N, C-alpha and C positions, 0 to 999 in steps of 0.2 A: 628358406628347406622352405616347406612344404609339410603343415603337419596332418599326420593322420586321421581322416576325418573333414578334411579341409578342402576345395575348393582354390581352380587356382585361383578367382578375385577374395578367395580367404574369408569364404563363408563357410560356414560350418553345418549341416544339416538335408542342404540342399538336395536333391538328389534329379541327376542327371538322365537324358530323357531321350532316345534320337528320334527324329521325326522327319521322313519325306514325302504326306502324305496333312494339305490342313483342308477344312471346311471352314468354310462361316457365313455365321445365319447375324441377322441386321435385324432390330426392331426398331421401337423409338426412345427407348428408355438402354438400352443396350447392343454389343459387338459381342456373339459368341465365336467361340474360335475354337477350334476344336484337334488334336493333331493325333496323328497315330504315324504310324508306317504300310506301307501299299506294297503289296508283295505281287510278282505278275502269274506268279505259279497260282497265289489264291482267285487271279481278279477281285480283288476285295479288299477297303481297308481297314486297318486293327485303328482302333480308339483305344490312345489312352490319359488322354490328356486334355481335360475342357477347363478355356480362361473366360472368365464372364469381365469386357466390361464399360465403363461409359464410353460415350462417342468419342464425346472430352479424351481425354485416356486414350484411345485407339485413335483419334490422332494424333498427340503425340508416338506415341509409340512406331507411326506409320513416320515423322520427322526424321528417329532413331538412328531407324531402320534404315532410311535412307543414305543417313551421313553413315551411319555404320559400312554399308554397302559400295559407298564412295571412299572411302576408303580401304576396300579392299580392292576396289579394281586399281586403284593405284598401288598396292602393295605386289595387286601379283602381277605386273606388269614390268614390275624386275628395272632397276634402281635403272637410269637413263633411257628411260621412255614414258615418260611423264606425258604428258599430253595437253 
């Protein structure tokens, strides 16, 4: 059973924020990910979170995201529809 203040993975104190927009910047030492929301009516994104990572950590994130999206695609096909 989920306790109050605990997210689905059992970590307390984390705030969830929805993002449908991301801008990425890079330089020789870091990768900067700015997350936010884009609303058509405003024609402008509103950013709420900035993540700064070393390039090697960003590469690891890319690998993990690639694996997670492959799992999602497999699940979204439904039973008996695996390729």
